[in-house]
KOLZA-325896 format. One record per residue (C-alpha): residue in three letters; x, y, z; residue number from 1. Coordinates in Angstrom, 3 decimals, m for minus. Example, Ala and Ser with C-alpha at 12.3 -4.5 7.8 and 13.67 -1.06 7.14 Angstrom:
<sites>
  code        px        py        pz  pos
   ALA    12.300    m4.500     7.800    1
   SER    13.670    m1.060     7.140    2
</sites>
This chain:
<sites>
  code        px        py        pz  pos
   MET    34.517   m30.676   m25.802    1
   GLY    35.442   m28.095   m23.980    2
   ARG    36.794   m24.627   m24.600    3
   SER    40.105   m24.962   m22.519    4
   ARG    40.580   m28.782   m23.927    5
   ALA    40.158   m27.414   m27.976    6
   ALA    42.714   m24.644   m26.861    7
   ALA    45.136   m26.924   m26.137    8
   LEU    44.931   m28.842   m28.800    9
   ASP    44.948   m25.749   m30.946   10
   GLY    48.137   m24.695   m29.091   11
   ALA    49.425   m28.186   m29.333   12
   ARG    48.996   m27.989   m33.397   13
   ARG    50.730   m24.827   m33.793   14
   VAL    53.708   m25.636   m31.401   15
   PHE    54.368   m29.414   m33.052   16
   ALA    54.231   m27.182   m36.286   17
   GLU    56.528   m24.978   m35.483   18
   LYS    59.098   m26.828   m32.932   19
   GLY    58.540   m30.277   m33.585   20
   ILE    57.315   m32.660   m31.027   21
   ARG    60.526   m33.394   m29.434   22
   LYS    61.632   m30.076   m28.777   23
   ALA    57.954   m28.461   m27.700   24
   SER    57.131   m28.282   m24.265   25
   MET    54.189   m28.563   m22.152   26
   SER    55.238   m24.648   m21.531   27
   ASP    55.036   m23.838   m24.962   28
   VAL    51.553   m25.585   m25.841   29
   ALA    50.445   m23.835   m22.936   30
   VAL    51.464   m20.174   m24.106   31
   ARG    50.175   m20.689   m27.699   32
   GLY    46.465   m22.248   m26.428   33
   GLY    46.375   m19.173   m23.938   34
   LEU    45.866   m21.653   m21.101   35
   ALA    47.339   m21.572   m17.278   36
   LYS    49.545   m24.626   m17.603   37
   ALA    48.409   m26.324   m14.261   38
   THR    45.111   m25.802   m17.133   39
   LEU    46.368   m27.513   m19.563   40
   TYR    47.622   m30.309   m17.180   41
   ASN    43.962   m30.977   m16.224   42
   HIS    43.630   m32.104   m19.964   43
   PHE    46.547   m33.955   m20.793   44
   ARG    49.234   m34.788   m18.080   45
   THR    52.276   m35.857   m20.599   46
   LYS    52.881   m34.794   m23.915   47
   SER    52.390   m37.902   m25.238   48
   GLU    48.537   m38.137   m23.804   49
   LEU    48.809   m34.402   m25.734   50
   VAL    49.988   m36.117   m28.806   51
   ALA    47.357   m38.632   m28.245   52
   GLY    44.333   m36.635   m28.011   53
   LEU    45.445   m34.556   m30.814   54
   ILE    45.550   m37.370   m33.389   55
   ALA    42.073   m38.808   m31.966   56
   ASP    40.745   m35.164   m31.994   57
   ASP    41.099   m34.709   m35.641   58
   VAL    40.682   m38.194   m36.922   59
   ALA    37.194   m37.649   m35.663   60
   VAL    36.899   m35.109   m37.627   61
   VAL    38.257   m36.167   m40.517   62
   ALA    35.933   m38.996   m39.860   63
   GLU    32.352   m37.506   m39.367   64
   ASP    32.961   m35.663   m42.581   65
   CYS    34.281   m38.803   m44.897   66
   ILE    31.515   m41.055   m42.837   67
   ASP    29.279   m38.441   m44.509   68
   LEU    30.588   m38.818   m48.087   69
   ALA    30.826   m42.435   m47.651   70
   SER    26.924   m43.149   m48.407   71
   THR    27.343   m41.312   m51.461   72
   ASP    30.795   m41.760   m52.714   73
   LEU    33.397   m43.758   m51.202   74
   ALA    36.144   m42.641   m53.369   75
   VAL    35.154   m39.297   m52.334   76
   ALA    35.664   m39.831   m49.200   77
   LEU    38.700   m41.517   m49.303   78
   THR    40.476   m38.679   m51.371   79
   ARG    39.283   m36.334   m48.401   80
   ALA    40.894   m38.596   m45.887   81
   CYS    43.988   m39.026   m47.050   82
   ASP    43.911   m34.732   m48.331   83
   ALA    43.319   m34.259   m44.993   84
   VAL    46.285   m36.678   m43.641   85
   ALA    48.869   m34.889   m46.680   86
   ALA    48.018   m30.845   m45.771   87
   HIS    47.533   m31.651   m41.650   88
   PRO    49.440   m29.068   m40.326   89
   VAL    51.404   m30.645   m37.729   90
   LEU    52.359   m33.331   m40.429   91
   VAL    53.605   m30.218   m42.995   92
   GLY    55.109   m29.137   m39.959   93
   LEU    56.766   m32.226   m38.892   94
   ARG    58.090   m32.951   m43.039   95
   ILE    60.231   m30.174   m42.315   96
   VAL    61.455   m29.316   m38.685   97
   GLU    61.535   m33.006   m37.419   98
   PRO    60.710   m36.042   m39.959   99
   THR    61.694   m38.740   m37.841  100
   ALA    58.743   m38.056   m35.493  101
   LEU    56.558   m39.207   m38.895  102
   LEU    57.999   m42.566   m38.549  103
   VAL    55.900   m43.902   m35.829  104
   ALA    52.776   m42.662   m38.468  105
   VAL    53.927   m44.098   m41.258  106
   SER    52.642   m47.952   m40.249  107
   PRO    49.853   m48.921   m38.485  108
   GLY    50.827   m50.542   m35.323  109
   GLU    48.717   m51.430   m32.002  110
   GLY    47.633   m49.691   m29.254  111
   PRO    44.279   m47.041   m28.622  112
   VAL    45.752   m44.392   m31.141  113
   TRP    45.585   m46.892   m33.856  114
   ASP    42.417   m48.638   m32.613  115
   GLY    41.126   m45.635   m32.983  116
   ILE    42.121   m44.966   m36.305  117
   ARG    40.608   m48.432   m37.436  118
   ASP    37.234   m47.812   m35.476  119
   GLN    36.812   m45.082   m37.688  120
   THR    38.031   m46.208   m40.613  121
   ALA    35.535   m49.163   m40.257  122
   ALA    32.445   m46.742   m39.702  123
   ILE    33.932   m44.772   m43.283  124
   LEU    33.467   m48.522   m44.989  125
   ASP    30.497   m49.453   m43.432  126
   ALA    28.622   m46.045   m44.482  127
   ALA    29.482   m47.068   m47.777  128
   ASP    28.582   m50.884   m47.681  129
   VAL    31.959   m52.049   m47.869  130
   SER    33.556   m54.723   m46.321  131
   ASN    34.585   m53.549   m43.208  132
   ARG    36.452   m56.334   m42.425  133
   ALA    40.196   m56.048   m40.981  134
   GLU    42.313   m56.842   m43.716  135
   CYS    40.206   m53.922   m45.559  136
   VAL    40.311   m51.825   m42.541  137
   ASP    43.990   m51.813   m42.735  138
   LEU    44.853   m51.702   m46.500  139
   ILE    43.031   m47.998   m46.574  140
   CYS    44.984   m47.572   m42.904  141
   ARG    48.029   m48.665   m44.763  142
   TRP    47.455   m46.488   m47.883  143
   LEU    46.289   m43.071   m45.908  144
   ALA    49.876   m43.839   m43.892  145
   SER    51.568   m43.441   m46.862  146
   PHE    50.757   m40.082   m46.931  147
   VAL    52.371   m39.084   m43.761  148
   VAL    55.821   m38.323   m45.353  149
   SER    54.920   m38.256   m49.212  150
   PRO    51.875   m36.242   m49.833  151
   GLY    51.444   m36.688   m53.404  152
   THR    49.262   m34.183   m55.871  153
   SER    45.643   m33.898   m55.360  154
   ASP    45.144   m36.114   m58.489  155
   GLN    47.332   m38.870   m57.697  156
   ARG    45.297   m38.724   m53.829  157
   SER    41.706   m38.893   m56.076  158
   GLN    43.338   m41.356   m58.813  159
   GLN    44.371   m43.868   m55.585  160
   ALA    41.014   m43.540   m54.027  161
   ARG    39.452   m44.860   m56.863  162
   LEU    41.579   m47.510   m57.672  163
   ILE    41.247   m48.620   m54.081  164
   CYS    37.526   m48.722   m53.943  165
   ALA    37.484   m50.638   m57.495  166
   GLY    39.446   m53.399   m55.289  167
   LEU    36.553   m53.497   m51.900  168
   PRO    34.434   m55.791   m51.654  169
   PRO    31.523   m55.501   m50.360  170
   ALA    29.782   m55.708   m47.164  171
   VAL    28.281   m58.996   m46.480  172
   ARG    24.768   m58.807   m44.551  173
   THR    23.484   m61.755   m43.425  174
   THR    19.769   m61.813   m42.721  175
   ALA    17.811   m64.180   m40.482  176
   PHE    15.225   m66.276   m41.898  177
   ALA    11.683   m65.684   m40.200  178
   THR    10.875   m69.488   m38.921  179
   PRO     7.098   m70.402   m40.930  180
   ALA     4.262   m69.928   m38.392  181
   THR     2.851   m73.516   m37.794  182
   PRO    m0.885   m73.859   m38.062  183
</sites>
């Protein structure tokens, strides 16, 4: 990711956490990111694009870490994911300054943002050799979304992760059978 795009996302994190999404302006983001407004607009044409970019970037970072952890211990990986949701600076700020903005994040929906989150979740489950069927992915997404408004404690998140992992079915792998050679 380029430096100016990273600066824009960093500026957005700080402004959204302080002001909320509705009151934040693209000018605020540009100033906080140390960018010219035109540079910000080169990367994100609208505030909605900026929010989507921020979510995609942050989900990708967490997912990369969780994929590595999932190959060893899925419960640890899922605990890491829900800890990231619970402590995300924008979500923490929005809980205080603009809680209604969180309503769109508490239930997995349709569209490219949720599709990306589902894809990353499926990759985590796949790394753990657990079924990544749509119903398993949606279960994890709904569970993670619950921490957007009610983060709970670290112990609660860890305990819930273990319970969810215990209920997930293993991945179903199909193997192709070789056709016996004819003599």
